[in-house]
mmCIF file of the C-alpha atoms, coordinates in Angstrom:
data_MODEL
# 
_entry.id   MODEL 
# 
loop_
_atom_site.group_PDB 
_atom_site.id 
_atom_site.type_symbol 
_atom_site.label_atom_id 
_atom_site.label_alt_id 
_atom_site.label_comp_id 
_atom_site.label_asym_id 
_atom_site.label_entity_id 
_atom_site.label_seq_id 
_atom_site.pdbx_PDB_ins_code 
_atom_site.Cartn_x 
_atom_site.Cartn_y 
_atom_site.Cartn_z 
_atom_site.occupancy 
_atom_site.B_iso_or_equiv 
_atom_site.pdbx_formal_charge 
_atom_site.auth_seq_id 
_atom_site.auth_comp_id 
_atom_site.auth_asym_id 
_atom_site.auth_atom_id 
_atom_site.pdbx_PDB_model_num 
ATOM 1   C CA . UNK A 1 1   ? -46.023 33.537 62.112 1.00 0.00 ? 1   UNK A CA 1 
ATOM 2   C CA . UNK A 1 2   ? -44.830 30.081 61.117 1.00 0.00 ? 2   UNK A CA 1 
ATOM 3   C CA . UNK A 1 3   ? -45.014 27.687 64.057 1.00 0.00 ? 3   UNK A CA 1 
ATOM 4   C CA . UNK A 1 4   ? -41.555 26.266 63.481 1.00 0.00 ? 4   UNK A CA 1 
ATOM 5   C CA . UNK A 1 5   ? -38.703 27.782 61.520 1.00 0.00 ? 5   UNK A CA 1 
ATOM 6   C CA . UNK A 1 6   ? -34.978 27.121 61.653 1.00 0.00 ? 6   UNK A CA 1 
ATOM 7   C CA . UNK A 1 7   ? -31.980 28.231 59.660 1.00 0.00 ? 7   UNK A CA 1 
ATOM 8   C CA . UNK A 1 8   ? -29.083 26.022 58.738 1.00 0.00 ? 8   UNK A CA 1 
ATOM 9   C CA . UNK A 1 9   ? -25.816 27.680 57.752 1.00 0.00 ? 9   UNK A CA 1 
ATOM 10  C CA . UNK A 1 10  ? -22.974 26.008 55.867 1.00 0.00 ? 10  UNK A CA 1 
ATOM 11  C CA . UNK A 1 11  ? -20.078 28.162 57.014 1.00 0.00 ? 11  UNK A CA 1 
ATOM 12  C CA . UNK A 1 12  ? -17.269 28.938 54.594 1.00 0.00 ? 12  UNK A CA 1 
ATOM 13  C CA . UNK A 1 13  ? -14.386 31.398 54.655 1.00 0.00 ? 13  UNK A CA 1 
ATOM 14  C CA . UNK A 1 14  ? -16.010 34.810 54.322 1.00 0.00 ? 14  UNK A CA 1 
ATOM 15  C CA . UNK A 1 15  ? -19.556 33.682 53.556 1.00 0.00 ? 15  UNK A CA 1 
ATOM 16  C CA . UNK A 1 16  ? -22.227 31.145 54.457 1.00 0.00 ? 16  UNK A CA 1 
ATOM 17  C CA . UNK A 1 17  ? -25.052 29.404 52.671 1.00 0.00 ? 17  UNK A CA 1 
ATOM 18  C CA . UNK A 1 18  ? -28.281 29.906 54.635 1.00 0.00 ? 18  UNK A CA 1 
ATOM 19  C CA . UNK A 1 19  ? -31.313 27.643 54.259 1.00 0.00 ? 19  UNK A CA 1 
ATOM 20  C CA . UNK A 1 20  ? -34.609 28.474 55.978 1.00 0.00 ? 20  UNK A CA 1 
ATOM 21  C CA . UNK A 1 21  ? -36.624 25.392 56.779 1.00 0.00 ? 21  UNK A CA 1 
ATOM 22  C CA . UNK A 1 22  ? -40.167 25.547 58.091 1.00 0.00 ? 22  UNK A CA 1 
ATOM 23  C CA . UNK A 1 23  ? -41.830 22.616 59.712 1.00 0.00 ? 23  UNK A CA 1 
ATOM 24  C CA . UNK A 1 24  ? -43.184 20.491 61.442 1.00 0.00 ? 24  UNK A CA 1 
ATOM 25  C CA . UNK A 1 25  ? -40.188 18.185 61.552 1.00 0.00 ? 25  UNK A CA 1 
ATOM 26  C CA . UNK A 1 26  ? -42.201 15.312 60.075 1.00 0.00 ? 26  UNK A CA 1 
ATOM 27  C CA . UNK A 1 27  ? -42.818 17.352 56.902 1.00 0.00 ? 27  UNK A CA 1 
ATOM 28  C CA . UNK A 1 28  ? -40.355 20.266 56.577 1.00 0.00 ? 28  UNK A CA 1 
ATOM 29  C CA . UNK A 1 29  ? -40.070 22.456 53.525 1.00 0.00 ? 29  UNK A CA 1 
ATOM 30  C CA . UNK A 1 30  ? -37.474 24.880 52.244 1.00 0.00 ? 30  UNK A CA 1 
ATOM 31  C CA . UNK A 1 31  ? -38.794 28.445 52.418 1.00 0.00 ? 31  UNK A CA 1 
ATOM 32  C CA . UNK A 1 32  ? -35.592 30.219 51.373 1.00 0.00 ? 32  UNK A CA 1 
ATOM 33  C CA . UNK A 1 33  ? -31.965 29.733 50.528 1.00 0.00 ? 33  UNK A CA 1 
ATOM 34  C CA . UNK A 1 34  ? -29.279 32.322 49.969 1.00 0.00 ? 34  UNK A CA 1 
ATOM 35  C CA . UNK A 1 35  ? -25.682 33.284 50.581 1.00 0.00 ? 35  UNK A CA 1 
ATOM 36  C CA . UNK A 1 36  ? -24.845 35.787 53.314 1.00 0.00 ? 36  UNK A CA 1 
ATOM 37  C CA . UNK A 1 37  ? -21.619 37.698 53.713 1.00 0.00 ? 37  UNK A CA 1 
ATOM 38  C CA . UNK A 1 38  ? -19.365 37.057 56.701 1.00 0.00 ? 38  UNK A CA 1 
ATOM 39  C CA . UNK A 1 39  ? -16.662 39.340 55.305 1.00 0.00 ? 39  UNK A CA 1 
ATOM 40  C CA . UNK A 1 40  ? -16.616 42.761 53.701 1.00 0.00 ? 40  UNK A CA 1 
ATOM 41  C CA . UNK A 1 41  ? -16.185 42.794 49.908 1.00 0.00 ? 41  UNK A CA 1 
ATOM 42  C CA . UNK A 1 42  ? -14.678 46.288 50.308 1.00 0.00 ? 42  UNK A CA 1 
ATOM 43  C CA . UNK A 1 43  ? -11.956 44.725 52.493 1.00 0.00 ? 43  UNK A CA 1 
ATOM 44  C CA . UNK A 1 44  ? -10.830 41.704 50.418 1.00 0.00 ? 44  UNK A CA 1 
ATOM 45  C CA . UNK A 1 45  ? -8.413  40.494 53.101 1.00 0.00 ? 45  UNK A CA 1 
ATOM 46  C CA . UNK A 1 46  ? -11.390 39.974 55.455 1.00 0.00 ? 46  UNK A CA 1 
ATOM 47  C CA . UNK A 1 47  ? -12.378 36.902 53.393 1.00 0.00 ? 47  UNK A CA 1 
ATOM 48  C CA . UNK A 1 48  ? -9.184  35.089 54.446 1.00 0.00 ? 48  UNK A CA 1 
ATOM 49  C CA . UNK A 1 49  ? -7.900  37.190 57.345 1.00 0.00 ? 49  UNK A CA 1 
ATOM 50  C CA . UNK A 1 50  ? -5.321  34.738 58.663 1.00 0.00 ? 50  UNK A CA 1 
ATOM 51  C CA . UNK A 1 51  ? -3.757  34.412 55.252 1.00 0.00 ? 51  UNK A CA 1 
ATOM 52  C CA . UNK A 1 52  ? -3.364  38.200 55.273 1.00 0.00 ? 52  UNK A CA 1 
ATOM 53  C CA . UNK A 1 53  ? -1.876  38.082 58.781 1.00 0.00 ? 53  UNK A CA 1 
ATOM 54  C CA . UNK A 1 54  ? 0.487   35.284 57.743 1.00 0.00 ? 54  UNK A CA 1 
ATOM 55  C CA . UNK A 1 55  ? 1.742   37.433 54.847 1.00 0.00 ? 55  UNK A CA 1 
ATOM 56  C CA . UNK A 1 56  ? 2.101   40.594 56.966 1.00 0.00 ? 56  UNK A CA 1 
ATOM 57  C CA . UNK A 1 57  ? 5.276   41.775 58.628 1.00 0.00 ? 57  UNK A CA 1 
ATOM 58  C CA . UNK A 1 58  ? 5.446   40.462 62.211 1.00 0.00 ? 58  UNK A CA 1 
ATOM 59  C CA . UNK A 1 59  ? 5.158   43.967 63.679 1.00 0.00 ? 59  UNK A CA 1 
ATOM 60  C CA . UNK A 1 60  ? 1.886   44.532 61.790 1.00 0.00 ? 60  UNK A CA 1 
ATOM 61  C CA . UNK A 1 61  ? 0.354   41.066 62.198 1.00 0.00 ? 61  UNK A CA 1 
ATOM 62  C CA . UNK A 1 62  ? -1.397  41.467 65.579 1.00 0.00 ? 62  UNK A CA 1 
ATOM 63  C CA . UNK A 1 63  ? -2.901  44.850 64.664 1.00 0.00 ? 63  UNK A CA 1 
ATOM 64  C CA . UNK A 1 64  ? -4.062  43.563 61.282 1.00 0.00 ? 64  UNK A CA 1 
ATOM 65  C CA . UNK A 1 65  ? -5.619  40.494 62.919 1.00 0.00 ? 65  UNK A CA 1 
ATOM 66  C CA . UNK A 1 66  ? -7.618  42.646 65.375 1.00 0.00 ? 66  UNK A CA 1 
ATOM 67  C CA . UNK A 1 67  ? -8.835  44.928 62.580 1.00 0.00 ? 67  UNK A CA 1 
ATOM 68  C CA . UNK A 1 68  ? -9.888  42.062 60.304 1.00 0.00 ? 68  UNK A CA 1 
ATOM 69  C CA . UNK A 1 69  ? -11.602 40.179 63.149 1.00 0.00 ? 69  UNK A CA 1 
ATOM 70  C CA . UNK A 1 70  ? -13.542 43.375 63.894 1.00 0.00 ? 70  UNK A CA 1 
ATOM 71  C CA . UNK A 1 71  ? -14.593 43.692 60.235 1.00 0.00 ? 71  UNK A CA 1 
ATOM 72  C CA . UNK A 1 72  ? -15.741 40.054 60.172 1.00 0.00 ? 72  UNK A CA 1 
ATOM 73  C CA . UNK A 1 73  ? -17.754 40.460 63.403 1.00 0.00 ? 73  UNK A CA 1 
ATOM 74  C CA . UNK A 1 74  ? -19.433 43.669 62.179 1.00 0.00 ? 74  UNK A CA 1 
ATOM 75  C CA . UNK A 1 75  ? -20.381 42.293 58.756 1.00 0.00 ? 75  UNK A CA 1 
ATOM 76  C CA . UNK A 1 76  ? -21.599 38.989 60.212 1.00 0.00 ? 76  UNK A CA 1 
ATOM 77  C CA . UNK A 1 77  ? -23.840 40.714 62.791 1.00 0.00 ? 77  UNK A CA 1 
ATOM 78  C CA . UNK A 1 78  ? -25.272 42.948 60.066 1.00 0.00 ? 78  UNK A CA 1 
ATOM 79  C CA . UNK A 1 79  ? -25.886 40.007 57.715 1.00 0.00 ? 79  UNK A CA 1 
ATOM 80  C CA . UNK A 1 80  ? -27.620 37.912 60.379 1.00 0.00 ? 80  UNK A CA 1 
ATOM 81  C CA . UNK A 1 81  ? -29.790 40.839 61.555 1.00 0.00 ? 81  UNK A CA 1 
ATOM 82  C CA . UNK A 1 82  ? -30.897 41.556 57.979 1.00 0.00 ? 82  UNK A CA 1 
ATOM 83  C CA . UNK A 1 83  ? -31.620 37.910 57.283 1.00 0.00 ? 83  UNK A CA 1 
ATOM 84  C CA . UNK A 1 84  ? -33.711 37.424 60.422 1.00 0.00 ? 84  UNK A CA 1 
ATOM 85  C CA . UNK A 1 85  ? -35.546 40.712 59.889 1.00 0.00 ? 85  UNK A CA 1 
ATOM 86  C CA . UNK A 1 86  ? -36.543 39.629 56.402 1.00 0.00 ? 86  UNK A CA 1 
ATOM 87  C CA . UNK A 1 87  ? -37.645 36.222 57.635 1.00 0.00 ? 87  UNK A CA 1 
ATOM 88  C CA . UNK A 1 88  ? -39.788 37.803 60.390 1.00 0.00 ? 88  UNK A CA 1 
ATOM 89  C CA . UNK A 1 89  ? -41.292 40.176 57.837 1.00 0.00 ? 89  UNK A CA 1 
ATOM 90  C CA . UNK A 1 90  ? -42.312 37.182 55.702 1.00 0.00 ? 90  UNK A CA 1 
ATOM 91  C CA . UNK A 1 91  ? -43.871 35.383 58.670 1.00 0.00 ? 91  UNK A CA 1 
ATOM 92  C CA . UNK A 1 92  ? -41.039 33.136 59.853 1.00 0.00 ? 92  UNK A CA 1 
ATOM 93  C CA . UNK A 1 93  ? -39.883 33.696 63.415 1.00 0.00 ? 93  UNK A CA 1 
ATOM 94  C CA . UNK A 1 94  ? -36.617 31.766 63.583 1.00 0.00 ? 94  UNK A CA 1 
ATOM 95  C CA . UNK A 1 95  ? -35.716 30.569 67.071 1.00 0.00 ? 95  UNK A CA 1 
ATOM 96  C CA . UNK A 1 96  ? -32.976 28.072 66.296 1.00 0.00 ? 96  UNK A CA 1 
ATOM 97  C CA . UNK A 1 97  ? -30.021 27.879 63.978 1.00 0.00 ? 97  UNK A CA 1 
ATOM 98  C CA . UNK A 1 98  ? -27.493 25.200 63.185 1.00 0.00 ? 98  UNK A CA 1 
ATOM 99  C CA . UNK A 1 99  ? -24.039 25.790 61.761 1.00 0.00 ? 99  UNK A CA 1 
ATOM 100 C CA . UNK A 1 100 ? -22.350 23.188 59.593 1.00 0.00 ? 100 UNK A CA 1 
ATOM 101 C CA . UNK A 1 101 ? -18.572 23.493 59.572 1.00 0.00 ? 101 UNK A CA 1 
ATOM 102 C CA . UNK A 1 102 ? -15.823 21.667 57.734 1.00 0.00 ? 102 UNK A CA 1 
ATOM 103 C CA . UNK A 1 103 ? -13.778 20.880 60.819 1.00 0.00 ? 103 UNK A CA 1 
ATOM 104 C CA . UNK A 1 104 ? -13.501 21.556 64.512 1.00 0.00 ? 104 UNK A CA 1 
ATOM 105 C CA . UNK A 1 105 ? -9.791  20.800 64.782 1.00 0.00 ? 105 UNK A CA 1 
ATOM 106 C CA . UNK A 1 106 ? -7.734  22.959 67.143 1.00 0.00 ? 106 UNK A CA 1 
ATOM 107 C CA . UNK A 1 107 ? -5.570  25.181 64.904 1.00 0.00 ? 107 UNK A CA 1 
ATOM 108 C CA . UNK A 1 108 ? -2.765  25.090 67.488 1.00 0.00 ? 108 UNK A CA 1 
ATOM 109 C CA . UNK A 1 109 ? -2.292  21.391 66.683 1.00 0.00 ? 109 UNK A CA 1 
ATOM 110 C CA . UNK A 1 110 ? -1.460  22.128 63.035 1.00 0.00 ? 110 UNK A CA 1 
ATOM 111 C CA . UNK A 1 111 ? 2.230   22.575 62.226 1.00 0.00 ? 111 UNK A CA 1 
ATOM 112 C CA . UNK A 1 112 ? 1.886   23.825 58.642 1.00 0.00 ? 112 UNK A CA 1 
ATOM 113 C CA . UNK A 1 113 ? 1.374   27.619 58.626 1.00 0.00 ? 113 UNK A CA 1 
ATOM 114 C CA . UNK A 1 114 ? -0.871  27.653 55.563 1.00 0.00 ? 114 UNK A CA 1 
ATOM 115 C CA . UNK A 1 115 ? -3.154  24.863 56.781 1.00 0.00 ? 115 UNK A CA 1 
ATOM 116 C CA . UNK A 1 116 ? -3.241  26.482 60.249 1.00 0.00 ? 116 UNK A CA 1 
ATOM 117 C CA . UNK A 1 117 ? -4.413  29.741 58.619 1.00 0.00 ? 117 UNK A CA 1 
ATOM 118 C CA . UNK A 1 118 ? -7.327  27.836 57.043 1.00 0.00 ? 118 UNK A CA 1 
ATOM 119 C CA . UNK A 1 119 ? -8.198  26.271 60.414 1.00 0.00 ? 119 UNK A CA 1 
ATOM 120 C CA . UNK A 1 120 ? -8.028  29.652 62.161 1.00 0.00 ? 120 UNK A CA 1 
ATOM 121 C CA . UNK A 1 121 ? -10.356 31.120 59.538 1.00 0.00 ? 121 UNK A CA 1 
ATOM 122 C CA . UNK A 1 122 ? -12.762 28.226 59.922 1.00 0.00 ? 122 UNK A CA 1 
ATOM 123 C CA . UNK A 1 123 ? -12.861 28.745 63.663 1.00 0.00 ? 123 UNK A CA 1 
ATOM 124 C CA . UNK A 1 124 ? -13.194 32.535 63.312 1.00 0.00 ? 124 UNK A CA 1 
ATOM 125 C CA . UNK A 1 125 ? -16.164 32.471 60.931 1.00 0.00 ? 125 UNK A CA 1 
ATOM 126 C CA . UNK A 1 126 ? -17.905 29.733 62.922 1.00 0.00 ? 126 UNK A CA 1 
ATOM 127 C CA . UNK A 1 127 ? -17.530 31.466 66.282 1.00 0.00 ? 127 UNK A CA 1 
ATOM 128 C CA . UNK A 1 128 ? -18.419 34.926 64.975 1.00 0.00 ? 128 UNK A CA 1 
ATOM 129 C CA . UNK A 1 129 ? -21.554 33.597 63.259 1.00 0.00 ? 129 UNK A CA 1 
ATOM 130 C CA . UNK A 1 130 ? -22.538 31.595 66.334 1.00 0.00 ? 130 UNK A CA 1 
ATOM 131 C CA . UNK A 1 131 ? -22.060 34.664 68.586 1.00 0.00 ? 131 UNK A CA 1 
ATOM 132 C CA . UNK A 1 132 ? -24.085 36.858 66.233 1.00 0.00 ? 132 UNK A CA 1 
ATOM 133 C CA . UNK A 1 133 ? -26.966 34.370 66.301 1.00 0.00 ? 133 UNK A CA 1 
ATOM 134 C CA . UNK A 1 134 ? -26.867 33.936 70.074 1.00 0.00 ? 134 UNK A CA 1 
ATOM 135 C CA . UNK A 1 135 ? -26.749 37.721 70.595 1.00 0.00 ? 135 UNK A CA 1 
ATOM 136 C CA . UNK A 1 136 ? -30.111 37.866 68.813 1.00 0.00 ? 136 UNK A CA 1 
ATOM 137 C CA . UNK A 1 137 ? -31.611 35.290 71.165 1.00 0.00 ? 137 UNK A CA 1 
ATOM 138 C CA . UNK A 1 138 ? -31.276 32.262 68.917 1.00 0.00 ? 138 UNK A CA 1 
ATOM 139 C CA . UNK A 1 139 ? -30.314 28.829 70.128 1.00 0.00 ? 139 UNK A CA 1 
ATOM 140 C CA . UNK A 1 140 ? -27.380 27.661 68.046 1.00 0.00 ? 140 UNK A CA 1 
ATOM 141 C CA . UNK A 1 141 ? -25.758 24.299 67.518 1.00 0.00 ? 141 UNK A CA 1 
ATOM 142 C CA . UNK A 1 142 ? -22.660 23.319 65.531 1.00 0.00 ? 142 UNK A CA 1 
ATOM 143 C CA . UNK A 1 143 ? -22.297 20.217 63.391 1.00 0.00 ? 143 UNK A CA 1 
ATOM 144 C CA . UNK A 1 144 ? -19.159 18.990 61.605 1.00 0.00 ? 144 UNK A CA 1 
ATOM 145 C CA . UNK A 1 145 ? -20.006 18.240 57.975 1.00 0.00 ? 145 UNK A CA 1 
ATOM 146 C CA . UNK A 1 146 ? -18.649 14.679 57.888 1.00 0.00 ? 146 UNK A CA 1 
ATOM 147 C CA . UNK A 1 147 ? -20.864 13.839 60.892 1.00 0.00 ? 147 UNK A CA 1 
ATOM 148 C CA . UNK A 1 148 ? -24.021 15.462 59.495 1.00 0.00 ? 148 UNK A CA 1 
ATOM 149 C CA . UNK A 1 149 ? -25.765 12.464 57.971 1.00 0.00 ? 149 UNK A CA 1 
ATOM 150 C CA . UNK A 1 150 ? -24.891 9.975  60.732 1.00 0.00 ? 150 UNK A CA 1 
ATOM 151 C CA . UNK A 1 151 ? -26.056 12.492 63.372 1.00 0.00 ? 151 UNK A CA 1 
ATOM 152 C CA . UNK A 1 152 ? -29.148 13.338 61.327 1.00 0.00 ? 152 UNK A CA 1 
ATOM 153 C CA . UNK A 1 153 ? -30.047 9.668  60.910 1.00 0.00 ? 153 UNK A CA 1 
ATOM 154 C CA . UNK A 1 154 ? -29.953 9.226  64.673 1.00 0.00 ? 154 UNK A CA 1 
ATOM 155 C CA . UNK A 1 155 ? -31.819 12.445 65.445 1.00 0.00 ? 155 UNK A CA 1 
ATOM 156 C CA . UNK A 1 156 ? -34.508 11.985 62.795 1.00 0.00 ? 156 UNK A CA 1 
ATOM 157 C CA . UNK A 1 157 ? -34.881 8.191  63.159 1.00 0.00 ? 157 UNK A CA 1 
ATOM 158 C CA . UNK A 1 158 ? -34.115 7.334  59.537 1.00 0.00 ? 158 UNK A CA 1 
ATOM 159 C CA . UNK A 1 159 ? -31.349 5.505  57.791 1.00 0.00 ? 159 UNK A CA 1 
ATOM 160 C CA . UNK A 1 160 ? -28.636 7.641  56.200 1.00 0.00 ? 160 UNK A CA 1 
ATOM 161 C CA . UNK A 1 161 ? -29.791 6.646  52.716 1.00 0.00 ? 161 UNK A CA 1 
ATOM 162 C CA . UNK A 1 162 ? -33.413 7.559  53.527 1.00 0.00 ? 162 UNK A CA 1 
ATOM 163 C CA . UNK A 1 163 ? -32.239 10.866 54.930 1.00 0.00 ? 163 UNK A CA 1 
ATOM 164 C CA . UNK A 1 164 ? -30.104 11.667 51.877 1.00 0.00 ? 164 UNK A CA 1 
ATOM 165 C CA . UNK A 1 165 ? -33.088 10.999 49.613 1.00 0.00 ? 165 UNK A CA 1 
ATOM 166 C CA . UNK A 1 166 ? -35.358 13.155 51.801 1.00 0.00 ? 166 UNK A CA 1 
ATOM 167 C CA . UNK A 1 167 ? -32.870 16.042 51.832 1.00 0.00 ? 167 UNK A CA 1 
ATOM 168 C CA . UNK A 1 168 ? -32.520 15.813 48.051 1.00 0.00 ? 168 UNK A CA 1 
ATOM 169 C CA . UNK A 1 169 ? -36.332 15.927 47.768 1.00 0.00 ? 169 UNK A CA 1 
ATOM 170 C CA . UNK A 1 170 ? -36.437 19.116 49.868 1.00 0.00 ? 170 UNK A CA 1 
ATOM 171 C CA . UNK A 1 171 ? -34.541 20.880 47.097 1.00 0.00 ? 171 UNK A CA 1 
ATOM 172 C CA . UNK A 1 172 ? -37.057 19.965 44.406 1.00 0.00 ? 172 UNK A CA 1 
ATOM 173 C CA . UNK A 1 173 ? -39.420 22.657 45.689 1.00 0.00 ? 173 UNK A CA 1 
ATOM 174 C CA . UNK A 1 174 ? -37.039 25.488 44.797 1.00 0.00 ? 174 UNK A CA 1 
ATOM 175 C CA . UNK A 1 175 ? -35.683 26.780 41.513 1.00 0.00 ? 175 UNK A CA 1 
ATOM 176 C CA . UNK A 1 176 ? -32.107 26.180 40.467 1.00 0.00 ? 176 UNK A CA 1 
ATOM 177 C CA . UNK A 1 177 ? -29.491 23.721 41.608 1.00 0.00 ? 177 UNK A CA 1 
ATOM 178 C CA . UNK A 1 178 ? -29.573 22.169 45.081 1.00 0.00 ? 178 UNK A CA 1 
ATOM 179 C CA . UNK A 1 179 ? -25.911 21.859 46.032 1.00 0.00 ? 179 UNK A CA 1 
ATOM 180 C CA . UNK A 1 180 ? -24.147 19.914 48.783 1.00 0.00 ? 180 UNK A CA 1 
ATOM 181 C CA . UNK A 1 181 ? -23.723 23.050 50.949 1.00 0.00 ? 181 UNK A CA 1 
ATOM 182 C CA . UNK A 1 182 ? -27.456 23.716 50.745 1.00 0.00 ? 182 UNK A CA 1 
ATOM 183 C CA . UNK A 1 183 ? -28.278 20.102 51.526 1.00 0.00 ? 183 UNK A CA 1 
ATOM 184 C CA . UNK A 1 184 ? -26.157 19.992 54.663 1.00 0.00 ? 184 UNK A CA 1 
ATOM 185 C CA . UNK A 1 185 ? -27.502 23.384 55.788 1.00 0.00 ? 185 UNK A CA 1 
ATOM 186 C CA . UNK A 1 186 ? -31.061 22.104 55.272 1.00 0.00 ? 186 UNK A CA 1 
ATOM 187 C CA . UNK A 1 187 ? -30.284 18.902 57.166 1.00 0.00 ? 187 UNK A CA 1 
ATOM 188 C CA . UNK A 1 188 ? -28.849 20.863 60.093 1.00 0.00 ? 188 UNK A CA 1 
ATOM 189 C CA . UNK A 1 189 ? -31.931 23.103 60.176 1.00 0.00 ? 189 UNK A CA 1 
ATOM 190 C CA . UNK A 1 190 ? -34.198 20.045 60.015 1.00 0.00 ? 190 UNK A CA 1 
ATOM 191 C CA . UNK A 1 191 ? -32.454 18.534 63.023 1.00 0.00 ? 191 UNK A CA 1 
ATOM 192 C CA . UNK A 1 192 ? -33.337 21.636 65.052 1.00 0.00 ? 192 UNK A CA 1 
ATOM 193 C CA . UNK A 1 193 ? -37.047 21.453 64.142 1.00 0.00 ? 193 UNK A CA 1 
ATOM 194 C CA . UNK A 1 194 ? -37.598 18.277 66.148 1.00 0.00 ? 194 UNK A CA 1 
# 
């Protein structure tokens, strides 16, 4: 088994980018990257459940919300179990995960219904993914995207510009594009390797 392995997730509405980083922290490398489902493609409204609730008749809204939250929780648990099983099978025993989210604003503070639906979805997918990871014995942390590089610079004792270059370099070892979501997921994972 790999001595140190961590997964960073960039959480989106209905899915997450997962990046497996193996270490030591002084010289991490990307061992895998992929997208996992946090919603059920067979239930399209589970990708944006609060938009569906917002569009539902008031009498149906609460029941629909419960059903869609249940779908999201079930699919997320299944996705995380499969991911970790595959990583263990390939020699990487993940013990820590980090979730990168767009915002941690309290949805109740948002007056606009549409924007509140986005905030509720952000909170739902974050908390369901975090619970799924913790239920499997993983230590989980949450990082707001706009704070990722400043927090990483402090945690990893580098300047933000050095850290951005290092995270970009991590992606050179894998085929295909190395996007912003993957970079922040890798950075979050790296911060947990220390």
